[in-house]
Every structure is written in structure tokens, then in C-alpha cells.
N, C-alpha and C positions, 0 to 999 in steps of 0.2 A: 724130413730127406725126398719122400715124395716129391713137393713142392719145388724141390731142388731140382731134381730131373725133369720137371715138367717145363721150369725153367730153362734149362740148359737146351732142351727140347726148341724153345721157341725161338721167333725171331725177333729184336730188339724192337721196342717202337718207331727206332732212329729207319730202321731197315724192311717195316710193314708198308706192305701196299698203300699208295696215298695219291686216288686220281688231282694232286695238286700237285706233289712234288713230280711225278711222273718216273719214279724209280719202275726199277725191274723186279722179278720175282726173283730173278738168275743171276743177281750180281749180286755178288758179298759184300762187307764192309769193306774192304782191299780196293775195290773195282773190280777184283775178278769173277770169272763165270763162272754160275751153277751148272752142274751136270748131274746125272743121275751116277754116274762113279764117283763121285768128288768135285774138285773145286779146279778150277784150269786159269791161267791168266788169258786176262783176254785181250785179243792182237787187233781186233779192228773196234775203234770208240764206239761203232751205235751195233747191237744185237740183230738188227736186219738191214739185209741188203736192198735196197727201192732204183729201180729203173721204171723210163716208160715203156708202157705197151699198149698202145693206142688209146694213150690220153689216160691210161687207168695203174694205179698201184700195184705193185704185187708183190709178192714173198719171194724170197731167192730161196732156193734150196739149202738153205742150213736146216738140217735136222737137230740139233741140241743146239737151237733158241729159240725163244718165246718172245713173242711182240708184248711191250710193253703197254701200261693203260692209254699215253698217246699215241704213238704208233697202231696198238688196236682198233684206236677209233680209225686211222687213216683206211686202214683194207676193212673195215665195212663197207666201202665204194665197193667190192669186188662185186660180182655177181653170185648169187647164193648158188653155193657147193664146190665153188671154184679152190678154193682155200679152208681143208681140214688141219687147227693145229695139231704139231708131231705129238707123238705117244709121251715124249717125255717132259712135254708142256703139259698136258692132262695130270701126268703123276706128278708134278710141281704144283700144280692149282690144288691138285687133290691132296698134298703133302701140307700145304699153305691152310686149307679149310680145315684139317682135321687136328694144327695145331690151334685152331682160334676156338676149336669147341672143346679142347683139353685145356685153353689156357680161360678161357669160360667157365669150365667145372672147378677148374683151381680157385678163380674169384667167388664162386659160391658156394667154397666149404670155408675160405677166407672168415675169421671171425672179425677181422676189423674193419668196419665200415667203410672209411674212405679206401683203403687198400681195396677194398672188393668194387667199389664203384670205378677204381682208375682200370683195375683190371676189364672189371665189364665194358667199359668203356674204349679201353685200347682193342680188345675182341671185334664191339660194334664197328670201330672204326678199320677193322683191318676186314674184314667181310662187306663193309662197304666195298673198299677201296678193290679189292678180287672180284666183286660182281661187275665191278665199274670193266675191270679187264676181258670179264667173260663176254659182256654184252658188247665191248669192243670190234668183237670177230663177228665173222654172219653166223647167222643160225645153222648149228650141223645139228644132226641127230646125234653123233657121238659125245658131242660137249654136254648136251641138253640133261641129262642125268646129275650130271656135278654141278651145273647153271642153276638147277632147280633145286639141288638140295642146300647151296648157298646161299640161293635167294629164302628159303624155307629158313636155316638156322638165322638169318639177317633179320626178317619179319619177326619172328620168336625173339631174340633178343633184344629187338628193338620196342617192342608192344611188352614185355618184361620189365624193363628199366623205365616205361612209359607209363605202366598199369594203366593200360589202355590202348584201344586201337585208334587210328588216324588215316585219314583220305589216301597218305601216301603209301598206306601198306596194301589199299586196295590197287592202285596204281603198279604197285610194285608184282601184284600177284597178275593185273592186266598187264603188263609189260610180257612176261612171262608164258603165257597164252596164247598173245600174238607171233613170238618166237616159236613155239610148238608148231604152230600154223605157217608158218616163215617156211621150214621146213619140208611142209607139205605143198607148199605155194597156195593157200588157200587165205590167204587174209584177206584181202579185197573187201567185198562190202559186210563182212562179217562184222566188222569194229562197229558199223551204225547200231548193229543188237546188244551191246554192251555186256559186261560181264556175263549175265546167264545164256545170251548166245553164245561168245566166247567159250565159255565152258561145256556146251553142248558139242560145240564144234571137236571142241578139241578133244573131248570124250569118245568121238564118236573116229575121231582117227586115231585112237590110244588103242585100241585094237592092232594095227599095223605096225605098232612102235612100241612093243612088249619090253624093252628094257627101258624105257622111259616113265611104263607103269606107276611102279610105286613112288616114284618121289613125286610124280603127278598126284597120288591120291593125297601123300604129305601136303600137298599144296593144298589141295580142294579140301583138306581137314583145316586150314587156315582160312580158306575163305569161307568155311562153315563157320567158324568160330567168330568171324568179323559179323556172319548175316547175326546171327543168334545175338551177341553182345549188340545189336543195333537195331534187333525185333524184325529182321526181315524174314519173316518166318516162310514167305510162300517162295522165297528165293532159295532157302534154306532145303524146303520140301523138295522141290524140285531138282535140287543140286543132289541128296541122296537118293532121290528116285534113279536119277539118270548114273549113279555109282553102283546103285544096283542092278543097273541093264535095264532099266524101268520094268523090272518081274514085278515092285509092287507099287504100280503107279496107282494104282486103283486108291492104296492106303497113304495118308496124310497123317498120321498116325508118328510127329518125329522118334517118340522113345520105340517105337517097332521098326522106322528104317534106320535109324542109326544102330542097334541090334541085328540088324541083317547085312551093313555095311561090313565087311571085311575087307581093309586093307591085304593088299600083298605083301607079302613078307621080303624084306630087305637082303639082298644080296651078300654074301660072307664080305666082296670085297667093296661094299657098297661106300661112298664119302660116308664120316660120320656127322651124328646128326647131335642137336642137344635135345630133340623130342623126335620120336616116331610117330608115324600115321597111326599104329595102333593104342598108344599111349592116349594121342589126341583125340581118338574117337571116345574112351572110355573117359577124360576130362568132359566131353563134348556130352554124351549120354548122363552125366553125374547132372550137369550145370542144365540140362533139358528139362530130366525130371523134376530139379528143383524149382525151376521157373514153372513149367505147367501144374507143379503142386502148389503151388502158392496161389498162381493166378485163381486154381478151380477152388482153392480154402475160399477167398476173397467172396467170389462168386455165389459160395454155397452149394458146389458138388460137392458136399464131403466126402462119400466111400472114394470118390475118383480122384480126390488130394490124398487122404489115406494111403492107397495104392501108389501115387507119384512119390509121394514122399519118401516112403520106405523102400522105393527103387533107387532113388538119390541117396538114403542113410547107409545102401550098402554097396554105395560106389565108392570112388577113391575121394573122398573130402577130407581135405587138414581140417585141423581143430576148429578152427573157426567157424568153417560152413556148416561142422559140423549142430556146432551147438545151434544153430540156425534152424537146419533141418528138425532138431530133436526140439526145438520152442515150437516149429509150425506144429508138429504131430503132437504135442501137446496141445496144442488150439483145437487143433484138428479130435483128436479124444473128445477135449470137454466140450465142443459144442453137440459131438454125436453120445452124448450124456455117460461117458466113461471113465469117470475122474479119478480112479485106480491106475490106471493106465498110463492117464495122461502124467498122474504124480511120478511114474517114474521116468518117462521121458524127460522131465522138467527138472527131477533128480540128476539124470545123464550129462543134462546140457551144463549144469551149475558145476558140473567135477569136468566141465570141457576144456574149460580156460577162463582169460580174463575178461573176456565181453560175454558177462553176463546179467546187461541190464535186462534184455528181449526176456529171458527164462523167468528174471523174477517179476515184473510185470505180468506175465504171464500166470505167476504162481498167485499174485494177489488177487488176480480175476477168479482162477480156479477157487482160492479159498471165499471168496466173497460168494462163489455160486453155491458154494458147501454151507452155508453161514458160521464160519469161522475164522468170527472176527478179531481175535485177536492177531493168528497166525498170519491175515490179510495185510493188517497194517504193520506189522512186524517185514512184512515182504517187500513193502511200501517205504518203509525206511531204511532198510539195504540197498533199495534200490538208491535213493536220493544219496546213497554215500557212494555205492559206485560208482553213481556218474559225478562224482565228484572228485574221483581219482584219475589220476592220468599213465595210459596202462603204456608201458614197450611192448610194441611189437615185434615179432620175428622179423628180419629180412625177408621177404617174399622170394621164391623160386626163381632161378633164372628162365624159365618154361613158362609157357600158357596155362594156367592155374582156374580153378573153377572161377576163385573170384573175380577173374578180368572177366566172366562172363556174367556175372550177374548184376542185375540193375541195385541202382541205391533205394533201400527200403523207402516206402509211400506213405506217407502219415496217416493212410487208410489201413495200412499193414499192421497187422498182428506184430511184426518184428522190429516196429517203428516204437523205440522206447522213449523217445524225444531228450530235451534239455534237464538239467539241476530242475530250475523253474518250475517247471513243466511237472515233473516228477514230484516236488515240493507243493506243488498246488492239490495233484492228486492225494497227498496224504493229508493236506489240511485240510481239502472239501470231506474227508471220508470221513476223520477225526470229528469234525461238524454235524456230520450227518448221525452220526451212531452216539451222539453224546457227549463226548469227549470231549469238553469247552474246554477244560483247561491246556490241554495238548494241543487242540484247535488255536488257541490264540498264540500261543508260541510258535507254530508252524508259520500260520500266518503273517504274521510278523516278520518271522526269519525271510521269508517269502518275499516280502515287501521290500526290508532290505533289501536282499538279491537283487530284484528288481530295479529299485531307484537310484541305488550307489553305483550303476553302469555294470555289473560283473558281467550281465549279460542286457546288451543294446536292447532286445526287442521278447515281447513275451507273447506268446503267440499258446492256440489255444491249446489242451489237454491230447494225448493221443486219440481220445475216443471224442470225436466233432457229434455235437455242437457243442465249443467250450465257454467258458465265458472271458469276458473282455477286461482290460483293468478295471473300472470303475466298478464292475461287478466283482471283481475281486476286493478291493478296498471296503465295500458293502458287507462282504463276507465277513471280514476281518473284522470289522463293528460289531456284526451281529454275535461274532465268537467271542469277542472282549465284552462284551454286555453279559451274555450269557455266561460267563466265566467271573463276575463281579468287579470288573477293570472298565466301570462307567467313564474314567476322566481320560484313560487312555482311548476308549471307543470316540469321544469328542475329539481328540486331537487328530485320529486317521480320517472322521469326518469335516474336519474343515482342512486335513490336506487334497482331500478330495473335493472340497468346494471351491477350493484354490486352483483347483485344474479344469474344473468344468461349468464354472460361476460365468464364467466370459467368452461361453462355448452360447449361452441361453439367447435366443433374439428379443429384440425389448418387448414390453408386453403389452403394447397397442400390434406387433406384428404375434405375438400371440393368441391375439382373440382372432386376428385374421385367419391365423391358418386353425384355429378351432374350427372358426364358422365354416372354410372350404372345405377343413376333412383333412391337411396335407400339413407338413412340416419340412423345415430341411434339417434338423436335425433331429428325428423319431424318437430317438433313446434318452436325448440329454436331459429333456423336461422331466422324464420317470429317473433320471439317475438322480437330482438334484433333489425331487420330490421327496424319494426312501431316504437320499441323507437328512432331510430335515425330519423323516418319522425316526428314525434312530437316533438323530439326538434328541428328539424329544424323551425317548426310549429311557437314552441316559439321564436326562436330569430328572425322570421321576425315579430313577434309582439313586441317584445321589441325591433325594428328596427336595428337591426344588422345583415345586410346579407352575410356579409363575413361569419360569424357562421350559418347560414341557408345554404349557398350553400355547407359549409364543412360537416353538420350532411345530408344533400339528397346525396348528393356524396356517403356516408359511407351508406346510406339506400340503394342505386342500386347499389352499389359494392357487398354489399351481397348478395343482391338480384340475381343478374346475376352470383355470384359464385355458389349459392345454388339450384337454379330452374334447373328442367333439360331440354336440348333445346327440349327434343321430349314431352315436357308434354304443354297443351293448358291450355290457361288462361281460370278460372272457371267464371268471373267475367268482362264485356267490361266494365264495364263504370269506373271500376280501370286500365283495360289497356291503356284505350284512355285519363286518363288525366298523366298515367305515357309518353306515347308520349309526351302529350304536354312540359312534364317538360324535358325531354330528349330532347324535338326539342330547348327548350329555354336555354339549360346549352350545346347545343353544343357539344351534345355526337350523332356526327351521325352513326355512328357504330351499336350502341345498338339501336338509333332508327330506322335505317333502317330494323334490326332484327324483332324489334318488329313490323314496319308498314307492313312486307311480312305476319307475323302472324297474324295479326287483319286482311289483306285484303283475306287472307285463309279461315278467320273464319266468315265474312260476306258472305262468299260463301254457308255456310253448315247452315242446321237445325239448330234451337238455342235450342237445350235439355235443357242446363242446363240455362235455364232464370229463373225457379226458385231459384236457389242456391243463399243462403244469405251471408252476409259477416256478420263480426264480429261485435258486434256493435260499438267500438273504431273507424274500419275503415268506417264503416255506417255515422257514425255520422260526421267523417272527410270530406268525399267526399260530403255531404249536406254544408258543406261550400265553395266549389267551384260549381259553373254553368255548371250542364253537357254539353260537346261539344254537338256541333252537328257533329255527326259520318263522315257520307255521307261529309261534306264539309272538315274537318280535312282531311281526306282519300288523298281528292283531290289537296289539298294546298300541303301536303305534297310529293304527287307522281310528283306533277307538278316541286318539289325542287330536284327532284335524275334524275341523268341523266340518270340511266341505267332505271328508270321507264318509263320515256318520252319517250325511244326506245319502248317500249310493244305495 
């Protein structure tokens, strides 16, 4: 019944103002003329009488008639202040504005998405036509409150439907400011100062235009939203300082400036608006607190981040934003060494809605820090499942909301949970690191299938850079399969990797030249291929085929020696000692002797590279082999070399 009542009060879409059709707000569907007292038949075919007056058009003295959009455009040629719409025109325009606001609210409450979209779009076009009519008249102080209110409604509805601000909205704001200055005959060179200069001028003269002040503050709130969403924080700070009467000019704290800003209350008879200035101020405060807290969290200013995020959590937060704020608070408290409070916020975030990816990822980090491996892996498993589900989100309000003012999560942000393949990689690699080889093998195979079948066109590193590239994921998968006793599957994975990377290797003469010069066109490709040969050799060992193992190990060593510059020091001594053992057992004395001399020289130098880490696949491989006694190995090898015994 409520919807029917509003619909009865609304003008049909055919009757709505349109700058294209040039219809008048005062004309009914049968051509009759509207007035404040009802409808009457139109006697004159035009609502305006036009006549020459010194080459200018002038409005006739017909008090009950208002200009159509087309004729209003002509009247804009009149001098400033010579034609002010009659009170009845303003009443009808205001009635149209109020009707469009009610129509937009009916659209918001509509459960049917198509009907909601149609009603909202019709309301948007109605505001556009009404604004066109108002701007067709010369700027006049009595009209400004209505014109500014219509502009604010138009910008609000358009931004909410588009889920973002565009350059058009900035131009609408600029045109409003110019028309305010026109009423004071103060436009002139102010245009060269840009929006910032226009606001400075308009707010300076607003003390003389008290009746326009509430609508101006509403427009200023929309300008603040535009500048906040586009990171124009300097302009935003200046605007807030000016709105506060420069009393807080020394302060550049956005949160303090927003709290200080007190928009004047609307009059009881003011035109209806979709969102008032004070509600917009509260939205700006929440969004600014959240953005500031997230930035402080990323830069490591944890106490300040905690304060800002708590400010955001206490504001007007819709559920999806509250989930993000609680997750960021959990991250902040974890880094501050307060895991129990962090868990409370993460639990609240998981109860807050369908967007549970970020809190699950943060929960896995927290459990890892606490040493609870089972809970960590369970969180990652739930994360993979969550990213595989398509959630139906609620339709956004036809207002400026916090979400419109927030940036998309940056990959470095703790709120970036990545894609399903990235989450799958985190789960697989953690299983490999903690020794759950069987689980790791299955997760790696699922990951490779997910990437290779085109379900995800690209695979990017996980949210905590630096991450692996695809060849390294293949190698980690092969290591997991070998560790799980699935050597044949490991060989299949290695063959797939070789088919994708072998063609990238330059020819052998080029490899020798690159090694001599110390430069390579594809610096990582030889390392991947040699590691693949190494793992194939280990798989053949597991299958009980020593000849195949020796062949693969030999190919690995040959490629390494041909692509490693002679003057380049080894980055990890454990790997070097294992290589020395392997060369010695294979009776490759020349290469073993060269490596022995290099290791002997390195033991006499300070170990500056002790913190250098191996890739996960090599780190896991080396864990299978007991670390040799370095001093003993060097002494044994020295006694076997005649040239070494002579030293």
C-alpha cells in the first residue's frame, strides 16, 4: 500500500522532465496547465510570452507559469537578477524534487533487482531534467538552495548507481560553485584557481548567504567524498579547514577536522535529499579512519593504526566493511604481540558476513605464529573453500556509502587474500614445510590442474611476496611427490616442466660464452632445468634404477658447470658440500677439485651470506641428506689430491 501511495503521487515516466523532449513541469497528460490550486485548461499554446526588448528575450508577467527547459535556456541570456522564478514555479520544482527522492527510496526498498534498477534510473533522469530546467535560468539567490539540493541528489544517485565517482560529478560541483559566485558577481578570474579556489571564494561569501549555507555544506560533503576517493588529501584538508572557519588551520589531521566539522541543520521546509550533510560527514569519518588505519598498519605505525581502526569500527560500518576493519584490527594486535585479542576480532569478523577470505588468511598467520600447525592448515583449507564459492552480495544503498570511498586492497595489504590458486599454493607449501608430504602432494596436483586447465588464466605469487613462479611450483610439486613415495608421478611432473622450459635454454656454445662473461639472457631457466634433472635422478633412485639416476645427475652437473661463471662465489655452503660429495662418488675429479679449492677459500672468509635461503624445493631436497662434517670432508678430500698434499 505504501508503494502504491507513492506511485500515485509520482509523475509517470512519460511526464517526467526531459531536456530532450522539452516538456514543462506544469503540463498535465492532457495538455492542461498545473497550478498550485489544481489543474486548469491551457488557453495559450505556450507557457511563456516572448517579446523583443532591446534585442533581448524577456519573461512575461504570467505568475502562474514556469519556463520549460528549452525556454529557460533562452532566458539565461537575460542580465543577472532581472528574472527570478515566481514562487509557484519554485514550489512545483521542489515538489518534483521531493517526488523523485521518494521514488528513489521506493527503488531502494524494492526486492526485485530489475524493478529497483528501473525506478532508480528513472529517478536519475528526472533529477537530470530538473537540474537542466533550474540551470536554464539566471543564477538567483532564492533558487540556489533548491538547485544545490537537486545537484546533491543527482550526484549521490549517480555515484551510487555507478559505484564510484567520475569527472562528470566534479564538473557538476564546479558548475554549482560558479553559479553561486554569479549571484555575487564574483566569477571572473576565479575560474583559473580550480575547484580549490572556487570553494575558498564560495565559502567566503556564504556568510552573506545564510539561506544557502546548509545546501553548500551538503555539496562540500560530496566534494570531500570525491577527493577522499581519489586520494586528493591535500585538497580535502584545505576544504575541511575552510569549512571549520580556518579555526583548525594548523591541524592536518583529517579525523580531527572531520570531527570538528558541524554542518548546519536543514530547515524543516527544505527540499528533500537522499542523504543529508551530517550523515555524509559520518560516512566520511568512518572511511577516513579506516583508510588512515590501514595505511598506518602497512607502514608499521601500530599504536596509531590501532587507534584509527578502532575509530572506524565505532562508526557507521556496513557488514562487509566491518569484516575488513575487524580483520585489520586482528592483524594489528597480532603484530603488537596480543594474539588473544586478535583472535576475538577475527572470530567477530568471521561472523560478520560472507566475505570471510581475509579473516581466514589472517587466522592462518596467527596460528602459525602461535605454533598451532593443525589450526593453521585448517584455516587455509577453509580459505580455499571460501574462494571457490560465489557469494551473492546485497544491493548497495542508493547513497554515498563507506565502500565507495575505499581503495581496492593492494597486494601488500593484509586484507588481500588473493585467488583460489594462490590460497591453494599457500596450503600446499605449508604442508610440504611441516612434513605432511601426502597432503602436500595432493594439494600441488590440484593446484597444477587448476592452473593448467585454464580455470585461472594466470598464476601470481601469493599475498606475501616474494612468491614462486610457475617453474618453481612444478619443482615443489615434484619434491612433494618424491617425499610421498610417488616417484613415477614426480617424473611426469618433471617431464611436463622440461617440455615447457627446455626450449628457453640457449644453445650450449652460447651458455659457455654467457658463463665466461657472467651474463645470461634467461638467468633462472638453467637453474630450473638443472634442478629438474636433479629431482628426476632422485626419483630414479627411489624406483631402484641407478643407471637412470646417474644419467640425470650427470645432466644436472653438466648444465650447472656450463652456466655458472667461474668467478661467482657459491651463495649456500651446504649445497656446495653435497655437490662435492656427489662429484667425488661419481669420480669426476676435475670438477670436484675445482669445487674443493673454491670451498677451501670460502672457509677462510667471514660468512656474510649465512642468512641466504634456498628455494623451498632445494631446501626440502637437502633435508633428505644428512649434512656432512665440512672440516672432515675437506681434510679427506685434501689427502686424496697429490697437489693438495704438497701444500
